N, C-alpha and C positions, 0 to 999 in steps of 0.2 A: 647255785641251785639249791632249793630246799631239800632236806633229807628227812626221812622218817626215823626217829630215834627209838631205840629199844630200851625200856626202863624196867629193870627187874622189880617184882612186887615188893621186895623188902625196902626199896628206895622210895616208895610212895610216901608222901607227907601230907599234912593238912593243907599245904599250899596247892596240892593237886586236886582239891575239892571241886574246882570248876572244870575239871577234865571230864570228858565223856568216856565212860567205861563200856566197852562192847565185847560180848562174847564173839568168838570167830564165827559162830553160826548165825549171828545177827548182823555181822559186819559187811555183808555183800554190797549193799548200796554205797556205803562209805568207801570201801576198798575200790569199787568200780569207779566211783567219782574221782578218787585220788590216783588212779592208775597212770595218769598222764602227768609229766613234769610241768606242763602248762597249768594244769589244774592245781598242782601243788604250789606253783608260783602265785597263782591268783589267790589261793587261800592264805598264803603268807602275806601277800600285799594287803588284803582286807583285814588281816589280824593286826597289822601295824596301825592302820588308819582306814576308817570307812571311806568308800569311794564310789563314784559312778562307773559304769562300764567303760566310758571313754577314758577316765583317769586310770582305771586298772589297765586298759590297753596301753597307755603311755608308759606306765610303770613296768609292765611285763614285756613290752616290745612285741606284742602280738596284735592281730586285727580285732576290731570291735566285734565282728561276727564270731570269731573264735572265742573271745571272752564271753560273749552271750551264751554260746553253746555250753561252755564249762560252768558258768554261773548257774545255768538251768539245772545241770547235773548235781552241782554242789548244794544248791537250794533244795532239790528233791531229796538229797541224802541228809538234809538238816545240818549241814556243816556251815552254810552261809545263809544269812537272812537279809531281808530288806529292812534296813534300819530307819529309813525315812525317805524323803524326796527333796530334790533340789531343782531349781529352774535354770535352764541354760540361758545364754545371752539372747537367744532367739525366743525365749519365753516357753520353751518346751519343758514339760515335767520329766525329770529323770530320777530313777530309783537310785538310792544310795545303799550299797551293800556293805555288810560287816560280817565278821566271823561269828557264828552262832555258838562256838565253844572255844575255850582257851587252849585246849589240847584234847587229844584222842588217845585212848589206851585200848589196844586190841589184845585180848587175853584168851588163850586156849583153856585157862583154868576156870573161866566163868561159865555158868550154865546159860544156854540160849534162853532168851526172854528176860534176862536180868535187866537189860535196858539201861538208859542213862540215869544219872542221879543216885545210883546205889553207892553204898559204902564198900569200897574195894577191900579195905583191911579186914572187915568182918568175915568175908568169905575166905580170904587168904589165911587168917588166923585159925579158922576152923579146920583148914586143910592140914595144918601142921601137926 
């Protein structure tokens, strides 16, 4: 099962630049979307390799309908994105989903409205 890791601010590195940094006040949609272990499994699956809803269903062992529900919530929270399309054997167009971020950092030390793409070290250094 996927887990949510806690990384202290002093352990952030340049390799973390592709992580999404969210203040707890801005994190509601992401936290709600990740509240389910199924949603966490889906995010982990598309982080490893982009996939269609059917492929995600097979990887996670849950129904296509359940995958669709969680993909909708994860997409709305901007954690998953439609990376492209693929055609089924029957010629139907299917969306291919991928993780929109490499990682997510929730921090009570950030101001609400900081949003993604900010430099976490700048604010943490100023607080010292």
